Phi, psi and omega in degrees: 000129179285144181264169173246152176247158177248121186271111173269091187294327180296319180275344179073030179225160176246123179267136177227129182254215182060233180258034186299324182298310180293320187286320188250316185277303187295323185267335186225006170075022177271140170067193175223150187288145170246211179286144178063229181260009182281148175229162173246135180246142168289156180306322180292326178292315179297319179298321181292322177292324174296316180300321181280349184084008179281335169251136180282322181194166171239127182262125183274184185295340180267357182094001179286134179270123184253123171274186183304312182300312183294323180293314180295323181298335178283345184047061184286114177105160183295134178051036189303314186303306182287327180293320179295318181300317180290318179302311182295322180296314182291324174300319180293340179269003175095012180262145165264143178210154181225155172306141186275052179217160170287151000270008177298321181235128181294321180231078188288153174294159184290155172301152011263032180297141176263324183226151165257122181257129185265155176301153178305135179086359180238161182225190185297339181273358184269353176070024181225127180247128178289311175196155171276140186233130175250139182244131176220163170272164185295344180257010179266113180289155182237104175299141181303326181293348179261003177293134177220156175299133179150211182234136176252121178255120181250123180258120183274181187291344176257016176070015171283146184243131174242131181254133177238132172274123182251127181210153174292148182240146177227077185300135177208156180205187184235011181290124183211117178217137180295139178271148177286182181237112169065042176297142177295139182207153177238136178270116178261190186299317183219020177197179181229139174254127179253121185266131174053050175283163173295147183302325183296338180299327175264309191289329182253328182255349174060047170267135172069189175224139181295133176298331183280356184082211184285337183260111180204154171256309175230098190291143165267125190261134167265121182246146173292165178294330176294311179299316182295319179298318179296315181292321180295320180295339180255010176073013182283335175232151186273063174228148177287121182306321181299321180295321180292317179296319179297321177296320178300319179292326177295324184283316185226017175069205185295342178301330181300317182295320178296316182292325177294322178299318180289316179302314181297315180301316181295314179299320180291341177264008179082016180253137179264115175266132174234165184303141176254020186307315183297341181251007181072023181238175177283317183219154158246151187231150177235123185276328189223082180267118173261322175201147178296327181299325181249038184289131176272190177287147173290152187262322186240147160255133186239128169253137181254128180223158170292158185298335181263021181295149177243120181276143169258132183306325180296320178293321177299315180298319179296313181298314184292319179296319179298313180298317180298321182295337179248022174060046178226168176253137180276126179236148178239129178252114183256118189253126179271180186295337180267003180091003176289147185240128176251128188251134176223151174231150176231136177221148176295143181230134171251107183300000000 
């Protein structure tokens, strides 16, 4: 026999009595226990039980009996539409999940998570959370400051759901080659030519591109302004660092300083950053370069943004799909006013 629930609209919960605790909470992870066998359900949980026919109706404060259609039409609760779609989808995939707040969860994940998703076969009473999940619509922007470890579920206008795993990134590598001292170089309009550098500057450390192309004995290197600024600051080329940085700002404005901060951070961590232009990114990266001749695939595509950047879900989907298509991971480097870099990565997830 299906039960009925009582909708406490002020509290934003649906109360269900009789044997609801055993039937819904203990066996299937819905709601949280109250006195006796009564439980309280979040609106999305109640809607899902109505949808399945496990609840016959929800009675509101006026005594009106609401079936699934009538209950959903009220959109009870914040972001109800997109949250219900994700809740129902994950339930259909065999996951139990609860609102990411007390008293559903004793130690809930931090905002802006909407749900705590439990490992398959586990529920809210097992004390283990698989991941925190945030739900947004495709037109909801995501400020960089709101990125958190977990999963981002984006619901598009046709109710399709895309899941992204969001995690902090700590790029590191083992590329290490000694830099020369004071190589002759000329600053051109948007790049630098380094004359007679040691072969290892290109072949082992992967700076620049040989002017001679693939056939060379002692390459003359064409370096980007980022590479040149980094080398000039370390005395590896005979150019004034300030002049190179100023040229970089003339070419691409304040963006140059952010990209130089990221380039410097990566090089100092043993990672080789090269242009990501062909992939629509700022950089592609190589963690372990032993020689250019035996160069493997780059691992990351990196986009550089200011720390207060606001992401659009469509751009995130484009970036992640592109990176996946070329067997790389999409990473975002968020640069603050002092040049500090906060690293995040996004990857498609199939729950």
